[in-house]
C-alpha positions as CSV (number, residue, x, y, z in Angstrom):
1,X,-9.1,-20.7,15.4
2,X,-10.3,-21.2,12.0
3,X,-13.2,-23.8,11.1
4,X,-14.5,-25.4,8.0
5,X,-17.9,-24.0,7.2
6,X,-20.3,-25.7,4.7
7,X,-22.1,-23.2,2.9
8,X,-24.9,-23.4,0.3
9,X,-22.3,-22.8,-2.4
10,X,-19.4,-24.7,-1.1
11,X,-16.8,-25.4,1.6
12,X,-14.8,-22.4,3.1
13,X,-12.2,-21.9,5.8
14,X,-13.6,-19.3,8.2
15,X,-12.6,-17.5,11.4
16,X,-14.8,-14.8,13.1
17,X,-13.0,-12.5,15.5
18,X,-14.6,-9.6,17.6
19,X,-18.0,-7.9,17.7
20,X,-19.3,-4.9,16.0
21,X,-19.6,-3.9,12.5
22,X,-19.0,-7.1,10.3
23,X,-16.2,-6.8,7.9
24,X,-15.3,-9.6,5.4
25,X,-11.5,-9.7,5.0
26,X,-10.3,-10.9,1.6
27,X,-6.5,-11.7,1.3
28,X,-4.5,-11.2,-1.9
29,X,-2.8,-13.4,-4.4
30,X,-1.3,-15.7,-2.9
31,X,-2.3,-15.7,0.7
32,X,-4.8,-17.4,3.0
33,X,-6.7,-16.9,6.1
34,X,-3.4,-16.3,7.8
35,X,-2.8,-13.3,5.7
36,X,-6.4,-12.0,6.3
37,X,-5.7,-12.4,10.1
38,X,-2.6,-10.1,9.8
39,X,-4.7,-7.7,7.5
40,X,-7.4,-7.3,10.0
41,X,-5.2,-6.6,13.1
42,X,-5.8,-2.8,12.9
43,X,-9.5,-3.3,13.1
44,X,-10.4,-3.0,16.7
45,X,-12.3,-6.1,17.9
46,X,-14.7,-4.1,20.2
47,X,-15.9,-2.0,17.0
48,X,-15.5,-4.6,14.2
49,X,-16.4,-8.1,13.7
50,X,-13.8,-9.6,11.3
51,X,-15.0,-12.4,9.0
52,X,-11.7,-14.0,7.7
53,X,-11.6,-16.6,4.9
54,X,-9.2,-18.5,2.8
55,X,-10.2,-17.8,-0.8
56,X,-10.9,-20.8,-3.1
57,X,-7.7,-22.9,-3.6
58,X,-5.8,-21.4,-0.5
59,X,-5.2,-23.4,2.6
60,X,-8.2,-25.4,3.7
61,X,-10.8,-23.9,1.1
62,X,-10.9,-26.1,-1.9
63,X,-11.5,-25.0,-5.4
64,X,-14.7,-26.0,-6.9
65,X,-14.0,-28.8,-9.6
66,X,-16.6,-27.4,-11.9
67,X,-16.6,-23.8,-11.4
68,X,-13.5,-21.8,-10.7
69,X,-14.6,-18.4,-11.8
70,X,-14.6,-15.0,-10.1
71,X,-18.3,-14.9,-9.9
72,X,-18.5,-18.3,-8.3
73,X,-15.9,-16.9,-5.7
74,X,-18.2,-14.0,-5.3
75,X,-21.3,-16.1,-4.7
76,X,-19.4,-18.3,-2.3
77,X,-18.4,-15.3,-0.2
78,X,-22.0,-14.1,-0.2
79,X,-23.0,-17.7,1.0
80,X,-20.4,-17.3,3.9
81,X,-21.9,-14.2,5.1
82,X,-25.3,-16.2,5.2
83,X,-23.5,-19.0,7.1
84,X,-22.3,-16.8,9.8
85,X,-25.7,-15.0,10.1
86,X,-24.4,-11.6,8.9
87,X,-27.0,-9.9,6.7
88,X,-24.8,-6.9,5.5
89,X,-21.0,-6.5,5.7
90,X,-18.4,-4.1,4.6
91,X,-15.3,-5.6,2.8
92,X,-11.7,-5.2,3.4
93,X,-9.9,-6.4,0.3
94,X,-6.2,-6.4,-0.8
95,X,-4.5,-6.9,-4.1
96,X,-5.8,-10.2,-5.5
97,X,-8.8,-10.0,-3.3
98,X,-10.1,-7.2,-5.3
99,X,-11.9,-8.8,-8.3
100,X,-14.1,-11.0,-6.0
101,X,-14.7,-8.1,-3.8
102,X,-15.9,-6.0,-6.7
103,X,-18.0,-8.7,-8.2
104,X,-19.6,-9.6,-4.7
105,X,-20.6,-5.8,-4.5
106,X,-22.1,-6.2,-8.0
107,X,-23.9,-9.4,-7.6
108,X,-25.1,-9.3,-4.1
109,X,-25.5,-5.4,-3.5
110,X,-28.1,-5.8,-0.5
111,X,-25.3,-7.7,1.4
112,X,-22.4,-5.3,1.2
113,X,-22.6,-1.7,2.8
114,X,-19.0,-0.5,1.9
115,X,-15.6,-1.7,0.3
116,X,-12.1,-0.7,1.3
117,X,-9.9,-1.7,-1.8
118,X,-6.1,-1.6,-0.9
119,X,-4.1,-1.9,-4.1
120,X,-6.8,-4.0,-5.6
121,X,-6.8,-5.6,-9.0
122,X,-9.7,-3.8,-11.0
123,X,-8.9,-5.0,-14.6
124,X,-6.9,-7.6,-16.5
125,X,-3.7,-8.4,-14.5
126,X,-0.6,-10.4,-15.7
127,X,1.5,-11.7,-12.9
128,X,5.1,-10.3,-12.8
129,X,7.7,-12.8,-13.7
130,X,9.8,-13.4,-10.6
131,X,13.5,-13.3,-10.6
132,X,15.5,-16.4,-9.6
133,X,15.8,-15.4,-5.9
134,X,12.0,-14.7,-5.7
135,X,11.3,-18.1,-7.5
136,X,13.3,-19.8,-4.9
137,X,12.1,-17.9,-1.7
138,X,8.5,-18.0,-2.6
139,X,8.1,-20.7,-5.2
140,X,9.7,-23.7,-3.4
141,X,9.2,-25.5,0.0
142,X,12.8,-24.9,1.0
143,X,12.4,-21.3,0.2
144,X,9.3,-21.2,2.6
145,X,11.4,-22.5,5.5
146,X,14.2,-20.1,4.7
147,X,11.8,-17.0,4.8
148,X,10.6,-18.2,8.1
149,X,14.2,-18.7,9.3
150,X,15.2,-15.2,8.2
151,X,12.0,-13.7,9.5
152,X,12.9,-14.8,13.0
153,X,16.7,-14.2,13.0
154,X,17.4,-11.5,10.1
155,X,14.0,-9.6,10.2
156,X,15.4,-6.4,8.6
157,X,16.6,-8.4,5.6
158,X,13.0,-9.7,5.0
159,X,11.5,-6.3,5.6
160,X,13.9,-4.5,3.2
161,X,13.3,-7.2,0.6
162,X,9.8,-7.1,0.7
163,X,9.6,-3.2,0.3
164,X,12.1,-3.5,-2.5
165,X,10.2,-6.3,-4.2
166,X,6.9,-4.7,-4.0
167,X,7.7,-1.1,-4.9
168,X,10.0,1.0,-7.0
169,X,11.5,3.1,-4.2
170,X,15.4,2.5,-4.1
171,X,18.4,4.0,-2.7
172,X,18.2,6.3,0.5
173,X,14.4,6.4,0.3
174,X,14.2,2.6,0.5
175,X,16.8,2.5,3.4
176,X,14.9,5.1,5.3
177,X,11.5,3.2,4.6
178,X,12.9,0.0,5.9
179,X,14.4,1.7,9.0
180,X,10.9,3.4,9.7
181,X,9.1,0.0,9.3
182,X,11.5,-1.9,11.3
183,X,11.1,0.9,14.2
184,X,7.4,0.4,14.3
185,X,6.3,-3.0,15.8
186,X,3.0,-3.4,14.3
187,X,4.3,-2.5,10.8
188,X,7.3,-4.6,11.1
189,X,5.2,-7.7,12.3
190,X,2.8,-7.3,9.5
191,X,5.4,-7.4,6.9
192,X,7.1,-10.4,8.4
193,X,3.9,-12.2,8.7
194,X,2.6,-11.5,5.2
195,X,6.1,-12.7,3.8
196,X,5.4,-16.0,5.1
197,X,2.0,-16.2,3.4
198,X,3.0,-15.6,-0.2
199,X,4.6,-18.8,-1.2
200,X,3.1,-20.3,-4.4
201,X,3.5,-24.0,-3.6
202,X,1.9,-26.5,-1.4
203,X,-1.6,-25.6,0.1
204,X,-1.6,-22.2,-1.6
205,X,-0.6,-23.5,-5.2
206,X,-4.1,-24.2,-6.7
207,X,-5.3,-20.9,-5.5
208,X,-2.5,-18.9,-6.8
209,X,-2.7,-20.7,-10.2
210,X,-6.4,-20.1,-10.5
211,X,-6.1,-16.4,-9.6
212,X,-3.3,-16.0,-12.4
213,X,-5.5,-17.6,-15.0
214,X,-8.7,-15.9,-14.1
215,X,-7.0,-12.5,-13.6
216,X,-5.2,-12.6,-16.9
217,X,-8.6,-13.0,-18.6
218,X,-10.7,-10.3,-17.0
219,X,-12.8,-8.6,-19.6
220,X,-15.0,-6.3,-17.2
221,X,-15.8,-6.4,-13.6
222,X,-18.6,-4.1,-14.1
223,X,-17.5,-1.6,-11.6
224,X,-20.0,1.0,-12.8
225,X,-22.7,-1.3,-11.3
226,X,-21.2,-1.1,-7.7
227,X,-23.9,0.8,-5.6
228,X,-22.1,0.9,-2.4
229,X,-19.3,3.5,-1.4
230,X,-15.7,2.3,-2.1
231,X,-12.6,3.7,-0.5
232,X,-9.5,3.0,-2.6
233,X,-6.0,3.1,-1.2
234,X,-2.9,2.9,-3.4
235,X,0.8,3.4,-3.2
236,X,2.0,5.3,-6.2
237,X,5.3,3.3,-6.3
238,X,3.4,-0.1,-6.3
239,X,5.1,-2.4,-8.9
240,X,2.9,-5.4,-8.1
241,X,-0.6,-3.9,-9.0
242,X,0.1,-0.5,-10.6
243,X,-1.9,2.5,-9.3
244,X,-3.7,2.5,-12.7
245,X,-5.9,-0.2,-11.0
246,X,-7.4,2.2,-8.4
247,X,-7.4,5.2,-10.8
248,X,-9.6,3.1,-13.2
249,X,-11.9,1.8,-10.4
250,X,-12.3,5.5,-9.2
251,X,-13.3,6.4,-12.8
252,X,-15.9,3.6,-13.0
253,X,-17.3,3.4,-9.4
254,X,-20.0,6.1,-8.8
255,X,-19.4,6.5,-5.2
256,X,-15.7,6.2,-4.8
257,X,-12.6,8.0,-3.3
258,X,-8.8,7.4,-3.7
259,X,-6.1,7.8,-1.1
260,X,-2.7,8.0,-2.6
261,X,0.2,7.0,-0.6
262,X,3.4,8.8,-1.9
263,X,6.3,6.6,-2.5
264,X,4.2,3.8,-1.2
265,X,4.7,0.1,-2.2
266,X,2.1,-2.6,-2.7
267,X,2.4,-2.9,1.3
268,X,1.9,0.9,1.8
269,X,-1.4,0.5,3.7
270,X,0.5,-1.3,6.3
271,X,4.2,-0.2,5.9
272,X,4.6,3.4,5.3
273,X,5.0,6.7,7.3
274,X,1.2,7.4,6.9
275,X,0.1,3.8,7.4
276,X,-1.4,4.4,11.0
277,X,-3.1,7.7,9.8
278,X,-4.6,5.9,6.7
279,X,-5.7,2.9,8.7
280,X,-7.6,5.2,11.2
281,X,-9.2,7.0,8.2
282,X,-10.3,3.5,6.8
283,X,-11.9,2.6,10.4
284,X,-13.7,5.8,10.6
285,X,-15.0,5.5,7.0
286,X,-16.2,1.9,7.7
287,X,-17.9,3.0,10.8
288,X,-19.7,5.8,9.2
289,X,-20.9,3.6,6.2
290,X,-22.0,0.9,8.5
291,X,-24.1,3.3,10.6
292,X,-25.3,5.0,7.5
293,X,-26.5,1.6,6.0
294,X,-28.9,0.8,8.9
């Protein structure tokens, strides 16, 4: 269960799961600690200690009334690590969790030993304009309840819709990807769980609006100042955060490598024929980086 933690920099909703190498898990935009929980399931709890948070403005983590910047969020996350008595951690960041993950590595290098950045925003990002169906499903309270209903009774419709909405794969390739995802219990459940965390109203509205405003005004995240190793993972059919974000990060970050997931959507790390293989690679890489940092 999550708890409210008072840090030296502000209040954060936090949950710590497992034991082993500490990994700070940063959800995307929108999201919340429920999304972070789903993201972290592939990390074995006897090897990794997952530190889950709701980023500012999401669920039970309030936005600071005076400072709503990406750098303030990075400092808040550093304070979370102090509050849970973790001296150094790795980061698992997805999508809109990227900017604060990168800034945390820049501003608090002694606290971060590695970053796994999944389809992570690395420069100015303008939120895509949703169509009418998306505005209803993910931008209204009624839509939120409908997504929950469909996830329970018509899961294939939700999975197929998510894969279509987050990528450019179409036709027979999309039908095959949907079928493969539905056939894998872990991949299917991940997509269904995440679909219920991306509503932009209610307890997620402030965080979403703040992220959209901040990311549209990114000048530089100073990626060239990151000292720790960074593993970048991106689907080449991602329409939410174009693969240019990971390519740019790779060009800027001295110690980085890129894993390209062919015909992969924004969900590719979790829903793709190579998802399990790529997750295992990330786990091995994090363990190696953690051991090397001691």
